[in-house]
N, C-alpha and C positions, 0 to 999 in steps of 0.2 A: 503493497497500499502505500502510496504519497507520502511525506513525511510530513509530521503537525507544522513545523515550522514552515511550508513553503502553503499549504491550506489551514491556517492555527483557527479559524471560525465555522469550517466545516465538520458538521456533525459527524462525531465516530460512525463508521460501520460497523453493522455487527457482525457476528461472522455467519457462515452459512451452514443451515443446519442440512448436515446429510444423512442422519440416521430415519430412514421413513419407513412407513408400514409395507410390510412382504406385500408384491405385486398381487401372488394369489388372495388375497383381500378382495381384489378386483371382479374373480370369479363369482362372487358374491349377485354380481349385478348391480342395480343403483340405490344407494348414491356413491355407492363406492367406483364404480368403474371411472364416472366424472369425476369424483374428488380422486384418484390417482392419473388423472391424465392430465388434470390441469397443477397437479403437482407437479406431476416431471416436468412438462413443458417450462413454469415456471421456474423451476431448478436450473433445467439447460438455458434458459434464457440467462438470468444472472451468474452462471459461469462463467457467460460467456462475455457480458457487460463488464462483469468486474476484473476478468482478466484485461479488458482495455483498460481499464482506469489503473492498474496496476502497472501499466506499461506507461502512464503518463509522465513519471518523472525524470524520464529521460527525455521526452520532450520542454520539458521545465529547463535539464540544464541545456540542450541544446540549443533553447531560445536566449538562457542569460550567454551563452557564449558567442552571439553573435549580437546583443545588445554592449558585450566589452569591447569587442571588436568596431561598432559604430563608434563607440564611447571614443575610441585609440583614436580612430581616424578623426573625429571631429578635433581632438585635443592638436593630433599631428595638423591639422588645417588650421586652428586657430577659429572652429566652430564651435558653438553652443551644445551644450552637453544633448544628445540626442533621447534622453531618457530612458526606458525598458519598455520600447515598445511590443517589441517579440516577444517580453516574460509576459506582461501585463496580457497580452492575446492569448499566451497558453495558457494563463492561469482561469482565466474564464471559460476556455473552454474544459480544460480541468474541472472545474464548478460543474459544469453542465456533466459531466462524464462523472464526478461524483454521488450529483442526483440522480442520474442517473441506476448509477451501481446501488446507492440507497435506497431508492424505489423497487428496482426488482429484485435483493436480495429481502426488503422486509414483505414482498411480497409472495416471494418464494418459501420462506418462511410460515408464511399465517397461513399459505396454503397446507401444507406440511402438520401446521397446526390443527385448521381442519377436519386432517382426517384421523389424529390422533384425537380427536375431542369427539367425531363422532361416533369412533369405537369405544370411546367411554361413554357417549350418553345415551340416551334413546333408541338412536339405530342402532348400535352396539350391542347392546341387551335383546331388542328384535331379532338382529341376526341368530344372535347364538340361543335365542328360543326356538326359531327354525330351522337349526340345524341340528340341535336336540332332538325335535319332531322328525327330523329326516332320517337321521341316525334310529329311530324308534323303529320308524317304518322301513327302514332296508334291515331292519334287526330279523324284523318280522317275519319276512320273505327270507332270507339265510335260514331260519330257523322253521320255515315250513318245507325248502326244498332240502333241507339236510334231513330231517325227518322222514320226508318221501322217500328220496336215495338211502336213508338206513334201511327201511323196510323193507325195500326193492333188492338191495345189497343181500339181506337177509332173507329173502326168500331167492335170489337168483340161486344164492351159496348153497340151499337146500335143496334144491331142486337140483344144482350140480351134482350135492350128493347122490340124490335120489338117481341120478343117471348114472356112478358110477356102483353103485347099488346092483340095479338091472342088469349093468352089464356084467357084473362080475358071477351074479348067480346063472346069468345065463351060458358065462362061462364053467360053470358047474362049482365055483367054490360054494363053501355052505357058508348059515347067517353068520354063526359067532364070528368069523373070522374077517366079516366085511362089517360090521354095524357099526365100527367108530368113524366110517366113512360118511355118514351123513351129521357130524359133529365137526366139522375143520372151520376153524373160522375163517372169517373174510379179508385175506393178509395182501397191502397191496406196497410194492417196493420205496422205501423210503431213500432221498437221494443224500447217497455218500452213507449210509446205516444199515440195517438191517429191517427189514419186513417191518410192516406196522397193521396195526388191525385195524379195516376199514369201517367197521361199522363202532368204532371208541374213536377214532377221528372226526367221524361225523358227532357223534353225539357231542363232538367239544366245538364243533362247529356249531351245530346248534341252540348251542350255551354260550357263544364268542359275543363278548362286552369289550369297546375297546378302551384301549387303554389312553385317559386322556389325563395329564398332570399340569393341576391347577394349583396357583399359588396360593 
């Protein structure tokens, strides 16, 4: 930023808030989509305008160098002091750039604050309630499918066991040696581990509750 000595009367520009709400919040729809888009737009503008203002010190130094050259020329030629024409012109331009940077920063910070205020206010409470209701609805759907799949797999394994029993009897084996075939669990391969009981897994899915860490 330009030195306070160059612009003593200018209002200090606050830091640009960079800690913004995750963009995923915008998937909730309005007002989050509009608030998020506006905060991103204003933040990008503020970064650009502040960068231009940050480089204005160099323009001040260049203007002072020109004024010094003009003063030296005037002294050599016996002419009056030409004044600080270049510096004063740049100071006016710098004040304009300062005000633009200040306004853009305040606008961006306010927009980011609006998102946080919405989250902490009634809109945030409504969104949380809607999400909780949606989770409950999806849980019922998952439980229903898991329950149906569990019953279907139980029927499948029973039918498969019956096929084995019939086949073995037809092959001449006695009942006592094949009665265990109808009691086999429904095992499915697990990634990188031992096979697991599909019925037990579906039971866990049926009772699934998401892990939510609250403050």
